[in-house]
C-alpha positions, 0 to 999 in steps of 0.5 A: 771934508774937514778943514783946518780953521786955526793953529796951535797944535801945541796947546789945548786952547787958544783964547778959550777956543779949542785948538785944531787938534782938540777940535778935529778929534771932537769932530771925528768922534762925533762923525763916528758916533753918528753911525750908531744913531740910525734905527732900522729903515721902515719902508712902508709907503716908501716902497713905491719910491725904491730905485737903484738910482737913489744910490747916486745921491751921496756922490751927487751931493758933492758934485752938485753943491761944489759945482753950483758954488763954483759957477755961482758963488752967491748960491752958497748963501741960498744953500745956507738958508736951505739948510736953516729951513730943512735941518731942524724939521729933519732933526725932529723926525730923527728924534721922534721917529727914525733914530734908535730910542726915538719917541715923538715927544723928543722931537720937541728938543729941536726947539731948545737946540735951535734956540741955543744954536742961535742965541750962542752963535759962535760959542762952543755951546752954540756950535755944539747945538748946531752940530747935534741938529745937523747930525740928527738931520743927517740921520733922517736923510740916511734912514730914508735913503736906506729905505728906498735903495737896496743895500748893495747899490747904496754901498756903491753909492757910499764908495762913490761919494768917498771917491768923488770927495778924494778926487776933488780934494786932490785936484784942488777943486774943493778948496775954493767952493768949500771956503765960500760955503763955510763962510756963508750964513743967514742974516740976523746971526741965525745958525749956519747949518750948511756945514759943521763948525767947532772950535778951530775946525770945520767939517762938511755936512756930507761927512755927517751924511755919509756916516748916517747912511752907513749907520742906516745900512748897518742898523739891522744888527745893533752889534755890527752898528756899534762895532762900525762906529768904533772902527770909524773912530779909530780909522778917522783919528788915524786919518787925521794925522795927515793934517800935519801935512795938509789943511783939508782932508776927504774925511768921507774916506774913513767912513767908506773904508769902515763900511768896506771892512765890515762888509768883508768881515760879514762875507767871510763869516757867511762863507765860514757858516756856509762851509760849516753847514756843508760839513755838517750835512756831509757828516749826517749822510748815511754810510753807503750800503755794503755789497 
């Protein structure tokens, strides 16, 4: 979900902080860009862990987190520490192994990114560094998930995540726990990585996770992956117009719609190719012999 964190739609900045429209556009473009980052899933040792049940991870990530915070508000602080510990190593794995163009030495970039996110906490530079770390961490999670569950089941997991997100927002079940999670954070000014903060807006960690998962699903075809990122940006920016009426949106939806549209296009192409092959086969058949 994305949340309005400030006002000022009539200007670009407020006191040096990007206004909500500028902030939300940047977050939307960042979410879409994550689709283009994952590399193709290399299964190997993960083959033994393959199961259709892993497709429940995307929707369960919303249900479990929101349910836990709704029951125990203090769990938001625990989740912020969990993100603090888990995200940097996951980001290092993305840079070193699983993203496109990954190189082991690139994993060291996590150190200055984390240092900037900590030292410049609350500034645009610090928020940008934290955004990069969270995005890269989600790339690793998405690639691993794509390696342990079949594409068909994982697509349904993505659709289910968007459906759960939408239901929670419409039923007003998300706003309270989400506010608690966004406000939580480690002590000593350490980076808050359990959500994404930029300017006057915030975005859920799950919004990056679903984008990375879709990117991992499409990573076998680079052209399709890039086209999906562009389509997600267009759909996401259009979806953001609803912020004129509401303060919170389930922005997993544009990513799920992107996947559905790309899948429908690919199936149509496959059907056209199959019909073309059948037509060519009929043309190559020998003419019937005369009596």
